[in-house]
KOLPAFI-987858 format. One record per atom (N, C-alpha, C, O): residue in one letter; atom name; residue number from 1; x, y, z. Coordinates in Angstrom, 3 decimals. Layout:
N
A CA NUM X Y Z
...
***
This chain:
183
M N 1 63.814 -51.792 -115.343
M CA 1 63.802 -50.949 -115.582
M C 1 65.482 -51.135 -116.514
M O 1 66.504 -51.740 -116.193
M N 2 65.090 -50.199 -117.914
M CA 2 66.074 -50.171 -118.357
M C 2 67.018 -49.170 -118.841
M O 2 66.516 -48.295 -119.547
D N 3 68.322 -49.097 -118.614
D CA 3 68.715 -47.733 -119.122
D C 3 69.578 -47.424 -120.377
D O 3 70.443 -48.131 -120.894
D N 4 69.148 -46.238 -120.725
D CA 4 68.991 -45.754 -122.000
D C 4 70.777 -46.186 -122.804
D O 4 70.846 -46.148 -124.033
S N 5 71.480 -46.391 -122.351
S CA 5 72.741 -46.811 -122.355
S C 5 72.611 -48.420 -122.905
S O 5 73.549 -48.914 -123.531
D N 6 71.743 -48.964 -122.706
D CA 6 71.979 -50.293 -122.579
D C 6 71.244 -51.160 -123.836
D O 6 71.432 -52.359 -124.040
F N 7 70.230 -50.142 -124.750
F CA 7 69.784 -50.374 -125.890
F C 7 71.053 -50.432 -127.018
F O 7 72.127 -49.889 -126.757
G N 8 70.827 -51.120 -128.254
G CA 8 71.470 -51.601 -128.813
G C 8 71.365 -49.503 -129.801
G O 8 70.569 -48.585 -129.607
V N 9 72.657 -49.626 -130.818
V CA 9 72.640 -48.420 -131.713
V C 9 72.441 -48.707 -133.284
V O 9 73.442 -49.116 -133.872
A N 10 71.305 -48.546 -134.000
A CA 10 71.089 -48.814 -135.189
A C 10 72.057 -47.919 -136.165
A O 10 72.381 -46.743 -136.000
S N 11 72.477 -48.929 -137.372
S CA 11 73.262 -48.206 -138.682
S C 11 72.674 -48.252 -139.544
S O 11 72.473 -49.402 -139.933
G N 12 71.973 -47.017 -140.464
G CA 12 71.197 -47.631 -141.359
G C 12 69.673 -48.632 -140.968
G O 12 68.727 -48.237 -140.286
T N 13 69.813 -49.973 -141.624
T CA 13 68.510 -50.893 -141.461
T C 13 69.357 -52.214 -141.072
T O 13 68.734 -52.763 -140.163
Q N 14 70.362 -52.849 -141.343
Q CA 14 71.217 -53.887 -141.376
Q C 14 72.704 -54.349 -140.192
Q O 14 73.318 -55.408 -140.064
T N 15 72.860 -52.903 -139.447
T CA 15 73.609 -52.872 -138.373
T C 15 73.222 -52.506 -137.380
T O 15 72.521 -51.495 -137.341
V N 16 73.582 -53.275 -136.126
V CA 16 72.929 -52.918 -134.626
V C 16 74.520 -52.757 -133.696
V O 16 75.412 -53.605 -133.667
R N 17 74.517 -52.059 -133.332
R CA 17 76.132 -52.291 -132.254
R C 17 75.901 -52.279 -130.494
R O 17 75.507 -51.333 -129.811
F N 18 76.103 -52.993 -130.262
F CA 18 75.864 -52.730 -128.731
F C 18 77.204 -53.035 -128.145
F O 18 77.992 -53.910 -128.502
E N 19 77.390 -51.661 -126.638
E CA 19 78.203 -51.855 -125.534
E C 19 77.973 -52.003 -124.357
E O 19 76.952 -51.546 -123.843
R N 20 78.741 -52.573 -123.795
R CA 20 78.731 -52.685 -122.094
R C 20 80.145 -52.991 -121.518
R O 20 81.062 -53.285 -122.285
L N 21 80.275 -52.942 -120.545
L CA 21 81.367 -53.030 -119.811
L C 21 80.844 -54.093 -118.453
L O 21 80.027 -53.876 -117.558
L N 22 81.575 -55.125 -118.705
L CA 22 81.972 -55.881 -117.376
L C 22 82.533 -56.392 -116.820
L O 22 83.638 -56.399 -117.362
P N 23 82.562 -57.044 -115.765
P CA 23 83.263 -56.623 -114.575
P C 23 84.708 -58.350 -115.265
P O 23 84.275 -59.426 -115.680
G N 24 85.958 -58.072 -115.170
G CA 24 86.753 -58.908 -115.740
G C 24 87.351 -59.773 -114.726
G O 24 86.751 -59.990 -113.673
P N 25 88.401 -60.238 -114.955
P CA 25 89.058 -60.013 -116.282
P C 25 88.702 -60.395 -117.540
P O 25 87.762 -61.141 -117.815
I N 26 89.274 -60.005 -118.117
I CA 26 88.845 -59.965 -120.027
I C 26 89.102 -61.822 -120.458
I O 26 88.440 -62.247 -121.405
E N 27 90.128 -62.874 -119.664
E CA 27 90.033 -63.994 -119.998
E C 27 88.668 -65.082 -119.759
E O 27 88.146 -66.034 -120.340
R N 28 88.461 -64.204 -118.413
R CA 28 86.890 -64.979 -117.536
R C 28 85.707 -64.433 -118.624
R O 28 84.811 -65.233 -118.894
V N 29 85.678 -62.976 -119.308
V CA 29 84.219 -63.089 -120.380
V C 29 84.500 -63.645 -121.824
V O 29 83.738 -63.918 -122.752
W N 30 85.745 -63.709 -121.697
W CA 30 85.768 -64.486 -123.169
W C 30 85.669 -66.313 -123.014
W O 30 85.371 -67.125 -123.890
S N 31 86.010 -66.534 -121.687
S CA 31 85.098 -68.144 -121.876
S C 31 84.037 -68.092 -121.721
S O 31 83.449 -69.169 -121.631
Y N 32 83.080 -66.557 -121.586
Y CA 32 81.786 -66.996 -121.585
Y C 32 80.731 -66.972 -123.049
Y O 32 79.522 -67.138 -123.208
L N 33 82.160 -66.607 -124.203
L CA 33 81.930 -66.933 -125.191
L C 33 82.088 -67.914 -125.823
L O 33 81.244 -68.511 -126.491
V N 34 83.418 -68.223 -125.635
V CA 34 83.738 -69.588 -126.502
V C 34 83.433 -71.094 -125.829
V O 34 83.537 -72.186 -126.388
D N 35 83.001 -70.788 -124.372
D CA 35 82.634 -72.365 -123.564
D C 35 81.466 -72.801 -123.770
D O 35 80.761 -71.879 -123.361
S N 36 80.691 -73.730 -124.196
S CA 36 79.778 -73.710 -124.052
S C 36 78.998 -74.072 -123.497
S O 36 77.890 -74.138 -124.030
D N 37 79.170 -74.466 -122.222
D CA 37 78.741 -74.691 -120.835
D C 37 78.470 -73.279 -120.434
D O 37 77.339 -73.033 -120.017
K N 38 79.491 -72.160 -120.513
K CA 38 79.184 -70.841 -119.739
K C 38 78.388 -69.830 -121.114
K O 38 77.688 -68.838 -120.913
R N 39 78.674 -70.313 -122.243
R CA 39 78.243 -69.462 -123.189
R C 39 76.184 -70.003 -123.088
R O 39 75.199 -69.266 -123.146
G N 40 76.244 -71.086 -122.973
G CA 40 74.520 -71.613 -122.663
G C 40 74.132 -71.499 -121.144
G O 40 73.208 -72.174 -120.691
Q N 41 74.768 -70.739 -120.467
Q CA 41 74.050 -69.990 -119.241
Q C 41 73.361 -68.511 -120.039
Q O 41 72.146 -68.360 -119.914
W N 42 73.783 -67.947 -120.467
W CA 42 73.715 -66.556 -121.291
W C 42 72.377 -66.698 -122.641
W O 42 71.261 -66.201 -122.793
L N 43 73.247 -67.656 -123.427
L CA 43 73.150 -67.531 -124.961
L C 43 72.523 -68.428 -125.483
L O 43 71.322 -68.515 -125.739
A N 44 73.684 -69.387 -125.711
A CA 44 73.231 -71.106 -126.542
A C 44 74.296 -71.698 -126.267
A O 44 75.332 -71.034 -126.301
S N 45 74.362 -73.345 -125.857
S CA 45 75.584 -74.255 -126.017
S C 45 75.838 -74.656 -127.356
S O 45 75.142 -74.398 -128.338
G N 46 76.601 -75.128 -127.325
G CA 46 77.577 -75.801 -128.778
G C 46 78.837 -75.641 -128.834
G O 46 79.274 -74.526 -128.550
V N 47 79.716 -76.655 -129.197
V CA 47 81.072 -76.437 -129.019
V C 47 81.391 -76.187 -130.362
V O 47 81.171 -76.917 -131.328
M N 48 82.117 -74.710 -130.322
M CA 48 82.820 -73.594 -131.092
M C 48 83.786 -74.416 -131.752
M O 48 84.285 -75.430 -131.264
P N 49 84.055 -73.892 -132.997
P CA 49 85.713 -74.424 -133.149
P C 49 86.318 -73.598 -133.082
P O 49 85.910 -72.458 -132.860
T N 50 87.748 -74.004 -133.293
T CA 50 88.912 -72.672 -132.704
T C 50 89.248 -72.400 -134.243
T O 50 89.847 -71.325 -134.269
H N 51 89.100 -72.987 -135.730
H CA 51 89.739 -72.749 -136.361
H C 51 88.861 -72.248 -137.647
H O 51 88.088 -73.051 -138.169
V N 52 89.006 -70.659 -138.253
V CA 52 88.537 -70.047 -138.950
V C 52 87.824 -70.573 -140.137
V O 52 88.430 -71.231 -140.982
G N 53 86.883 -70.376 -140.209
G CA 53 85.673 -71.362 -141.067
G C 53 85.294 -72.184 -140.773
G O 53 84.796 -72.901 -141.641
G N 54 85.270 -72.662 -139.281
G CA 54 84.824 -74.277 -138.987
G C 54 83.162 -73.586 -138.673
G O 54 82.750 -72.428 -138.598
E N 55 82.560 -74.819 -138.554
E CA 55 80.824 -74.286 -138.796
E C 55 81.034 -75.165 -137.059
E O 55 81.894 -75.873 -136.534
F N 56 79.817 -74.643 -136.702
F CA 56 79.829 -75.145 -135.437
F C 56 78.096 -74.840 -135.169
F O 56 77.387 -73.958 -135.654
Q N 57 77.799 -75.805 -134.326
Q CA 57 76.016 -75.273 -134.027
Q C 57 75.939 -74.855 -132.418
Q O 57 76.691 -75.174 -131.498
M N 58 74.858 -74.099 -132.423
M CA 58 74.406 -73.334 -131.290
M C 58 72.741 -73.519 -130.146
M O 58 71.700 -72.870 -130.251
R N 59 72.950 -74.208 -129.525
R CA 59 71.187 -74.869 -129.097
R C 59 70.584 -73.983 -127.747
R O 59 70.583 -74.153 -126.528
F N 60 70.199 -73.196 -128.464
F CA 60 69.125 -72.302 -127.916
F C 60 67.873 -72.640 -126.545
F O 60 66.761 -72.975 -126.952
H N 61 68.027 -72.569 -125.324
H CA 61 66.926 -73.317 -124.406
H C 61 66.427 -71.798 -123.719
H O 61 67.016 -71.454 -122.694
H N 62 65.508 -71.024 -124.194
H CA 62 66.224 -69.928 -123.331
H C 62 64.690 -70.306 -121.725
H O 62 64.677 -69.448 -120.842
A N 63 63.936 -71.169 -121.620
A CA 63 63.596 -71.401 -120.495
A C 63 64.752 -72.220 -119.757
A O 63 64.373 -73.105 -118.990
S N 64 65.628 -72.090 -119.855
S CA 64 67.493 -73.072 -119.143
S C 64 67.851 -71.490 -118.697
S O 64 68.713 -71.469 -117.819
L N 65 67.495 -70.491 -119.007
L CA 65 68.926 -69.349 -118.448
L C 65 68.565 -68.908 -117.629
L O 65 69.113 -67.821 -117.446
S N 66 67.443 -69.286 -116.507
S CA 66 66.980 -68.802 -115.224
S C 66 66.523 -69.869 -114.439
S O 66 66.103 -70.738 -115.204
P N 67 66.395 -70.247 -113.124
P CA 67 65.538 -70.896 -112.858
P C 67 63.928 -70.451 -112.405
P O 67 63.043 -71.087 -111.833
E N 68 63.994 -68.923 -112.992
E CA 68 62.947 -68.896 -112.891
E C 68 61.923 -69.253 -114.130
E O 68 62.415 -68.923 -115.209
I N 69 60.716 -69.801 -114.226
I CA 69 60.188 -70.099 -114.963
I C 69 58.819 -69.554 -115.069
I O 69 58.008 -69.612 -114.145
T N 70 58.453 -68.727 -116.867
T CA 70 57.646 -67.734 -116.764
T C 70 56.898 -68.229 -118.568
T O 70 57.600 -68.683 -119.472
P N 71 55.611 -68.017 -118.662
P CA 71 54.896 -68.711 -119.984
P C 71 55.851 -68.104 -121.089
P O 71 55.992 -66.881 -121.064
T N 72 56.686 -69.008 -122.295
T CA 72 57.017 -68.594 -123.732
T C 72 55.907 -67.560 -124.382
T O 72 54.741 -67.864 -124.629
P N 73 56.459 -66.401 -124.583
P CA 73 55.150 -65.903 -125.317
P C 73 54.647 -66.582 -126.598
P O 73 55.469 -67.163 -127.307
A N 74 53.060 -66.542 -127.020
A CA 74 52.893 -67.496 -128.136
A C 74 53.976 -67.442 -129.197
A O 74 54.735 -68.411 -129.176
R N 75 54.212 -66.522 -130.118
R CA 75 54.874 -66.694 -131.084
R C 75 56.079 -67.363 -130.871
R O 75 56.480 -68.046 -131.813
F N 76 56.614 -67.335 -130.063
F CA 76 58.074 -68.307 -129.779
F C 76 57.707 -69.949 -129.308
F O 76 58.529 -70.865 -129.347
V N 77 56.279 -70.075 -128.861
V CA 77 56.026 -71.708 -128.182
V C 77 56.585 -72.723 -129.261
V O 77 57.044 -73.746 -128.752
K N 78 56.662 -72.640 -131.033
K CA 78 57.576 -73.799 -131.401
K C 78 59.060 -74.263 -131.142
K O 78 59.574 -75.351 -131.401
Y N 79 59.769 -72.812 -130.391
Y CA 79 60.909 -72.783 -129.843
Y C 79 61.139 -73.306 -128.159
Y O 79 62.203 -73.279 -127.540
E N 80 59.797 -73.778 -127.657
E CA 80 60.177 -73.810 -126.373
E C 80 60.877 -74.597 -126.107
E O 80 61.630 -74.325 -125.172
N N 81 61.017 -75.960 -126.753
N CA 81 61.838 -76.975 -126.128
N C 81 63.331 -76.826 -126.643
N O 81 63.945 -77.893 -126.633
G N 82 64.281 -75.351 -127.241
G CA 82 64.506 -74.925 -127.907
G C 82 65.161 -75.267 -129.238
G O 82 64.326 -75.805 -129.965
V N 83 66.053 -75.180 -129.677
V CA 83 66.068 -74.657 -131.142
V C 83 67.262 -74.460 -131.697
V O 83 67.776 -73.417 -131.293
T N 84 68.217 -75.341 -132.837
T CA 84 70.012 -75.529 -133.149
T C 84 69.589 -74.477 -134.173
T O 84 68.523 -74.408 -134.784
S N 85 70.861 -73.517 -134.239
S CA 85 70.782 -72.984 -135.650
S C 85 72.706 -73.504 -135.258
S O 85 73.327 -73.866 -134.259
T N 86 73.012 -73.256 -136.689
T CA 86 74.383 -73.741 -137.531
T C 86 74.778 -71.971 -137.638
T O 86 74.042 -70.993 -137.773
H N 87 76.302 -72.105 -137.507
H CA 87 76.938 -70.799 -137.811
H C 87 78.457 -71.338 -138.230
H O 87 78.796 -72.522 -138.251
R N 88 79.191 -70.333 -138.519
R CA 88 80.762 -70.384 -139.113
R C 88 81.505 -69.385 -138.372
R O 88 81.379 -68.161 -138.335
L N 89 82.555 -70.419 -137.610
L CA 89 83.620 -69.203 -137.171
L C 89 84.216 -68.697 -138.131
L O 89 84.641 -69.373 -139.068
T N 90 84.392 -66.859 -138.004
T CA 90 84.736 -65.894 -139.065
T C 90 86.289 -65.328 -138.691
T O 90 87.243 -65.025 -139.407
R N 91 86.017 -65.331 -136.768
R CA 91 87.154 -64.381 -136.697
R C 91 87.602 -65.108 -135.395
R O 91 86.717 -65.283 -134.558
N N 92 89.258 -65.699 -135.016
N CA 92 88.684 -66.212 -133.515
N C 92 90.309 -65.769 -133.039
N O 92 91.176 -66.636 -133.154
E N 93 90.792 -64.026 -132.357
E CA 93 91.179 -63.519 -131.934
E C 93 91.546 -63.628 -130.610
E O 93 91.607 -62.528 -130.062
P N 94 91.987 -65.180 -129.439
P CA 94 91.995 -64.756 -128.160
P C 94 92.592 -64.012 -127.296
P O 94 93.624 -64.657 -127.115
P N 95 92.671 -62.962 -126.534
P CA 95 90.573 -63.083 -125.974
P C 95 89.794 -62.023 -126.171
P O 95 88.962 -61.648 -125.345
H N 96 90.074 -61.292 -127.623
H CA 96 90.014 -59.760 -128.061
H C 96 89.130 -60.159 -128.913
H O 96 88.142 -59.539 -128.521
V N 97 88.679 -60.978 -130.123
V CA 97 88.141 -60.789 -130.891
V C 97 87.260 -62.304 -131.431
V O 97 87.704 -63.451 -131.490
L N 98 86.061 -61.857 -131.731
L CA 98 85.758 -63.237 -131.893
L C 98 84.173 -62.663 -133.192
L O 98 83.319 -61.779 -133.125
G N 99 84.469 -63.641 -134.110
G CA 99 83.087 -63.242 -134.905
G C 99 82.856 -64.834 -135.786
G O 99 83.626 -65.762 -136.036
F N 100 81.338 -64.566 -136.092
F CA 100 80.965 -65.882 -136.527
F C 100 79.313 -65.377 -137.229
F O 100 78.777 -64.380 -136.745
T N 101 78.760 -65.988 -138.131
T CA 101 77.878 -66.099 -139.233
T C 101 76.345 -65.945 -138.188
T O 101 76.600 -66.270 -137.029
W N 102 75.362 -65.664 -138.327
W CA 102 74.239 -65.841 -137.716
W C 102 72.622 -66.124 -139.370
W O 102 72.712 -66.135 -140.598
G N 103 71.925 -66.219 -138.807
G CA 103 70.994 -66.449 -139.751
G C 103 70.544 -64.898 -140.015
G O 103 71.113 -63.832 -139.777
D N 104 68.802 -65.344 -140.835
D CA 104 68.601 -63.402 -140.967
D C 104 69.102 -62.540 -141.371
D O 104 68.774 -61.401 -141.035
G N 105 70.230 -62.832 -142.375
G CA 105 70.930 -61.914 -143.503
G C 105 70.488 -61.240 -144.922
G O 105 69.467 -61.645 -145.478
V N 106 71.130 -60.401 -145.383
V CA 106 70.527 -59.555 -146.329
V C 106 70.113 -60.911 -147.338
V O 106 70.665 -61.968 -147.033
D N 107 69.348 -60.921 -148.295
D CA 107 68.428 -61.667 -149.354
D C 107 68.429 -62.762 -148.613
D O 107 69.026 -63.711 -149.120
G N 108 67.959 -62.930 -147.596
G CA 108 68.139 -64.532 -147.285
G C 108 69.398 -65.591 -146.765
G O 108 69.482 -66.780 -146.457
G N 109 70.255 -64.489 -146.855
G CA 109 71.835 -65.102 -146.578
G C 109 72.073 -65.393 -145.092
G O 109 71.187 -65.702 -144.296
Q N 110 73.439 -65.249 -144.803
Q CA 110 73.780 -65.071 -143.463
Q C 110 73.893 -63.509 -143.096
Q O 110 73.725 -62.567 -143.870
S N 111 74.226 -63.458 -141.692
S CA 111 74.453 -62.152 -141.295
S C 111 75.848 -62.606 -140.666
S O 111 76.446 -63.680 -140.606
D N 112 76.126 -61.176 -140.178
D CA 112 77.696 -61.105 -139.291
D C 112 77.150 -61.168 -137.708
D O 112 75.952 -61.016 -137.465
V N 113 77.803 -61.325 -137.010
V CA 113 78.636 -60.923 -135.570
V C 113 79.803 -60.707 -135.228
V O 113 80.665 -61.555 -135.457
L N 114 79.962 -60.074 -134.893
L CA 114 81.682 -59.606 -134.247
L C 114 81.397 -58.942 -132.807
L O 114 80.659 -58.051 -132.385
I N 115 82.013 -59.510 -132.456
I CA 115 82.109 -59.453 -130.745
I C 115 83.684 -58.790 -130.208
I O 115 84.534 -59.675 -130.107
E N 116 84.186 -57.354 -129.851
E CA 116 85.618 -57.187 -129.340
E C 116 85.590 -56.718 -127.850
E O 116 84.945 -55.841 -127.274
L N 117 86.573 -57.670 -127.417
L CA 117 86.961 -57.190 -126.035
L C 117 88.410 -56.400 -125.962
L O 117 89.402 -56.609 -126.660
T N 118 88.243 -55.471 -124.954
T CA 118 89.331 -54.496 -124.316
T C 118 89.207 -54.303 -122.896
T O 118 88.304 -53.969 -122.129
E N 119 90.373 -54.615 -122.807
E CA 119 90.545 -54.310 -120.852
E C 119 90.682 -53.121 -121.145
E O 119 91.354 -52.587 -122.027
H N 120 89.517 -52.397 -119.786
H CA 120 89.637 -51.124 -118.735
H C 120 89.852 -51.363 -117.618
H O 120 88.788 -51.641 -117.063
G N 121 90.988 -51.426 -116.708
G CA 121 90.668 -51.368 -115.400
G C 121 91.145 -53.065 -114.944
G O 121 91.849 -53.953 -115.424
D N 122 90.482 -52.909 -114.005
D CA 122 89.452 -54.721 -114.189
D C 122 88.058 -54.663 -114.697
D O 122 87.228 -55.399 -114.162
K N 123 87.600 -53.659 -115.937
K CA 123 86.401 -54.003 -116.224
K C 123 86.743 -54.815 -118.107
K O 123 87.802 -55.224 -118.583
V N 124 85.695 -54.775 -118.565
V CA 124 86.101 -55.182 -120.194
V C 124 85.193 -54.628 -120.749
V O 124 84.065 -54.666 -120.259
R N 125 85.558 -53.708 -122.384
R CA 125 84.745 -53.490 -122.975
R C 125 84.323 -53.975 -123.419
R O 125 85.125 -54.366 -124.267
F N 126 83.249 -54.498 -123.631
F CA 126 82.247 -55.347 -124.458
F C 126 81.937 -54.826 -125.905
F O 126 81.345 -53.837 -125.473
V N 127 81.867 -54.708 -126.937
V CA 127 81.075 -54.461 -128.309
V C 127 80.794 -55.625 -128.628
V O 127 81.546 -56.596 -128.538
L N 128 79.386 -55.603 -129.134
L CA 128 78.981 -56.624 -130.106
L C 128 78.370 -55.471 -131.521
L O 128 77.732 -54.430 -131.366
T N 129 78.706 -55.930 -132.499
T CA 129 78.528 -55.828 -134.114
T C 129 77.645 -57.061 -134.562
T O 129 77.959 -58.235 -134.758
H N 130 76.082 -56.209 -134.688
H CA 130 75.835 -57.059 -135.527
H C 130 75.175 -57.116 -137.106
H O 130 73.951 -56.988 -137.113
S N 131 75.763 -57.275 -138.325
S CA 131 75.810 -56.454 -139.493
S C 131 74.762 -57.380 -140.551
S O 131 73.902 -58.176 -140.175
K N 132 75.084 -57.047 -141.874
K CA 132 74.498 -57.596 -142.771
K C 132 72.739 -58.579 -142.433
K O 132 72.255 -59.670 -142.737
L N 133 72.399 -57.564 -141.784
L CA 133 70.912 -57.544 -141.581
L C 133 69.863 -57.551 -142.342
L O 133 69.942 -56.552 -143.058
S N 134 68.707 -58.275 -142.627
S CA 134 68.011 -58.635 -143.718
S C 134 67.157 -57.096 -143.719
S O 134 66.262 -56.935 -144.548
G N 135 67.381 -56.375 -143.076
G CA 135 66.317 -54.806 -142.986
G C 135 65.884 -54.468 -141.510
G O 135 66.224 -54.962 -140.436
R N 136 65.066 -53.516 -141.815
R CA 136 64.795 -52.911 -140.358
R C 136 63.931 -53.930 -139.299
R O 136 63.928 -53.757 -138.080
G N 137 63.064 -55.228 -140.125
G CA 137 62.131 -55.627 -139.284
G C 137 63.098 -56.498 -138.402
G O 137 63.065 -56.637 -137.179
G N 138 64.209 -57.205 -139.564
G CA 138 65.220 -58.291 -138.664
G C 138 65.879 -57.561 -137.852
G O 138 65.950 -58.124 -136.759
Q N 139 66.628 -56.124 -137.879
Q CA 139 67.417 -55.372 -137.218
Q C 139 66.253 -55.337 -135.417
Q O 139 66.715 -55.579 -134.302
V N 140 65.048 -55.038 -135.669
V CA 140 64.522 -54.533 -134.145
V C 140 64.215 -56.328 -134.112
V O 140 65.013 -56.547 -133.201
Q N 141 63.914 -57.071 -134.288
Q CA 141 64.308 -58.757 -133.719
Q C 141 65.650 -59.212 -133.123
Q O 141 65.871 -59.781 -132.054
V N 142 66.475 -58.818 -134.081
V CA 142 68.034 -59.338 -133.017
V C 142 68.029 -58.511 -131.691
V O 142 68.374 -58.833 -130.554
S N 143 67.435 -57.120 -132.291
S CA 143 68.022 -56.013 -131.381
S C 143 67.487 -56.563 -130.130
S O 143 68.121 -56.530 -129.076
G N 144 66.145 -57.143 -130.275
G CA 144 65.378 -57.661 -128.677
G C 144 66.416 -58.872 -127.909
G O 144 67.049 -58.951 -126.855
G N 145 66.209 -59.601 -128.925
G CA 145 66.667 -60.610 -128.509
G C 145 68.299 -60.266 -127.814
G O 145 68.499 -60.279 -126.600
W N 146 69.354 -59.972 -128.829
W CA 146 70.655 -59.694 -127.935
W C 146 70.618 -58.428 -126.679
W O 146 71.593 -58.748 -125.999
H N 147 70.346 -57.864 -126.384
H CA 147 69.628 -57.118 -125.785
H C 147 69.421 -57.787 -124.354
H O 147 70.043 -57.706 -123.295
T N 148 68.244 -58.509 -124.781
T CA 148 67.806 -59.340 -123.593
T C 148 69.002 -60.601 -123.190
T O 148 69.278 -60.901 -122.028
H N 149 69.522 -61.139 -124.219
H CA 149 70.496 -62.454 -123.586
H C 149 71.949 -61.350 -123.322
H O 149 72.886 -61.996 -122.853
L N 150 72.200 -60.219 -123.485
L CA 150 73.676 -59.598 -122.757
L C 150 73.023 -59.222 -121.241
L O 150 73.701 -59.491 -120.249
A N 151 71.645 -58.571 -121.077
A CA 151 71.468 -58.661 -119.752
A C 151 71.445 -59.482 -119.084
A O 151 71.496 -59.116 -117.909
V N 152 71.361 -61.061 -119.300
V CA 152 71.609 -62.503 -118.944
V C 152 73.287 -62.522 -117.958
V O 152 73.616 -62.723 -116.789
L N 153 74.138 -62.111 -119.546
L CA 153 75.193 -62.431 -119.324
L C 153 75.706 -61.345 -118.181
L O 153 76.350 -61.822 -117.245
V N 154 75.424 -59.686 -118.197
V CA 154 75.628 -59.137 -117.564
V C 154 75.268 -59.667 -116.168
V O 154 76.267 -59.484 -115.473
E N 155 74.312 -60.231 -115.454
E CA 155 73.748 -61.115 -114.394
E C 155 74.682 -61.908 -114.445
E O 155 75.471 -61.680 -113.527
R N 156 75.029 -62.865 -115.172
R CA 156 75.763 -63.679 -114.755
R C 156 77.134 -63.690 -114.161
R O 156 77.636 -64.348 -113.250
L N 157 77.636 -62.656 -115.045
L CA 157 79.230 -62.041 -114.604
L C 157 79.386 -61.264 -113.387
L O 157 80.466 -61.138 -112.809
N N 158 78.036 -60.623 -112.919
N CA 158 78.092 -60.218 -111.677
N C 158 77.757 -61.055 -110.573
N O 158 77.542 -60.501 -109.495
G N 159 77.661 -62.548 -110.675
G CA 159 77.733 -63.274 -109.720
G C 159 75.963 -63.290 -109.398
G O 159 75.739 -63.426 -108.195
R N 160 74.709 -63.176 -110.259
R CA 160 73.634 -63.197 -109.593
R C 160 72.821 -63.973 -110.686
R O 160 73.234 -64.209 -111.821
V N 161 71.134 -64.475 -109.975
V CA 161 70.992 -65.451 -111.241
V C 161 69.779 -64.830 -111.527
V O 161 68.905 -64.537 -110.711
P N 162 69.772 -64.601 -113.005
P CA 162 68.811 -63.714 -113.584
P C 162 67.616 -63.912 -113.602
P O 162 67.341 -65.033 -113.176
V N 163 66.633 -63.230 -113.956
V CA 163 65.208 -63.146 -114.320
V C 163 64.718 -64.025 -115.238
V O 163 65.465 -64.020 -116.216
S N 164 63.793 -64.788 -115.374
S CA 164 63.157 -65.392 -116.992
S C 164 63.456 -64.464 -117.865
S O 164 63.034 -63.308 -117.905
F N 165 64.364 -65.114 -118.725
F CA 165 64.696 -64.362 -120.312
F C 165 63.067 -64.061 -120.501
F O 165 62.882 -62.846 -120.571
W N 166 62.147 -64.638 -120.578
W CA 166 61.000 -63.922 -121.451
W C 166 60.576 -62.961 -120.239
W O 166 59.473 -62.492 -120.520
T N 167 60.859 -62.665 -119.460
T CA 167 60.675 -61.645 -117.898
T C 167 60.783 -60.430 -118.780
T O 167 59.910 -59.613 -119.075
L N 168 62.671 -60.525 -119.312
L CA 168 63.757 -59.727 -119.553
L C 168 63.302 -59.335 -120.709
L O 168 62.880 -58.201 -120.485
F N 169 63.111 -59.600 -121.916
F CA 169 62.107 -59.812 -122.823
F C 169 61.232 -59.192 -123.113
F O 169 61.154 -58.728 -124.251
E N 170 60.358 -58.996 -122.249
E CA 170 59.142 -58.680 -122.296
E C 170 58.750 -57.211 -122.579
E O 170 58.672 -56.542 -121.549
G N 171 58.475 -56.521 -123.773
G CA 171 58.664 -55.336 -124.458
G C 171 59.662 -54.735 -124.718
G O 171 59.581 -53.509 -124.646
V N 172 60.699 -55.218 -125.031
V CA 172 62.305 -54.867 -125.310
V C 172 61.957 -54.850 -127.231
V O 172 62.758 -54.122 -127.817
E N 173 61.140 -55.390 -127.960
E CA 173 61.296 -55.487 -129.268
E C 173 60.266 -54.066 -129.373
E O 173 60.523 -53.254 -130.262
A N 174 59.378 -53.870 -128.656
A CA 174 58.561 -52.716 -128.971
A C 174 59.062 -51.392 -129.200
A O 174 58.818 -50.555 -130.069
Q N 175 60.229 -51.418 -127.673
Q CA 175 60.853 -50.263 -127.546
Q C 175 61.950 -50.150 -128.622
Q O 175 62.154 -48.949 -128.798
Y N 176 62.847 -50.994 -129.519
Y CA 176 63.333 -50.931 -130.159
Y C 176 62.552 -50.293 -132.122
Y O 176 63.079 -49.898 -133.161
D N 177 61.018 -50.559 -131.627
D CA 177 60.488 -50.473 -133.065
D C 177 60.128 -49.112 -133.180
D O 177 59.885 -48.508 -134.225
V N 178 60.109 -48.565 -131.726
V CA 178 59.814 -47.283 -131.525
V C 178 61.382 -46.107 -131.913
V O 178 61.363 -45.031 -132.512
R N 179 62.421 -46.740 -131.387
R CA 179 63.453 -46.370 -131.357
R C 179 64.477 -46.150 -133.068
R O 179 65.211 -45.209 -133.368
Y N 180 64.230 -47.063 -133.671
Y CA 180 64.676 -47.254 -134.518
Y C 180 63.683 -46.384 -135.841
Y O 180 62.467 -46.195 -135.850
P N 181 64.613 -46.020 -136.771
P CA 181 63.899 -44.825 -138.000
P C 181 62.647 -45.868 -138.794
P O 181 62.960 -47.033 -139.040
K N 182 61.872 -45.586 -138.995
K CA 182 60.608 -46.552 -139.890
K C 182 61.410 -46.155 -141.804
K O 182 61.767 -45.183 -142.470
D N 183 61.328 -47.456 -141.905
D CA 183 61.700 -47.543 -143.670
D C 183 61.096 -45.999 -144.201
D O 183 61.174 -45.681 -145.387
***
């Protein structure tokens, strides 16, 4: 069951923002953003540079995010054995701010991901803003993806084994399609 507060919030058709309160400390959450092995447990693996402007690759393999195996939805079968994408580091202010480029940007260019962490007692406020998206369709797609990947991150940080990515993902995009204003 999805909590309303878990849903991203759209701004226009080119930006979406997610907020979570995660178990800390902040250095632990930061490590799940920048360490390839830890990031690979909830999003994608790949060595991230420490210098702004550095290019890096992320390897997505959704079936490896959980020991539970479920069938890959038909439209994603071509990525069933994983997919690699190229990104560029745009901000690196450990352990508070991380920014990098993403695909599906305006006019076929790159979009931007900005992750901000702030301490709140023994918790960490996690804010992810994905901007410069290609429009409402791209916004719905990346929202469904981030929503699901963040659900896996929450499980990992709470010491739990997540259910299959595809089980978590089922129906999420459709809910964003209803939530976001039509063009």
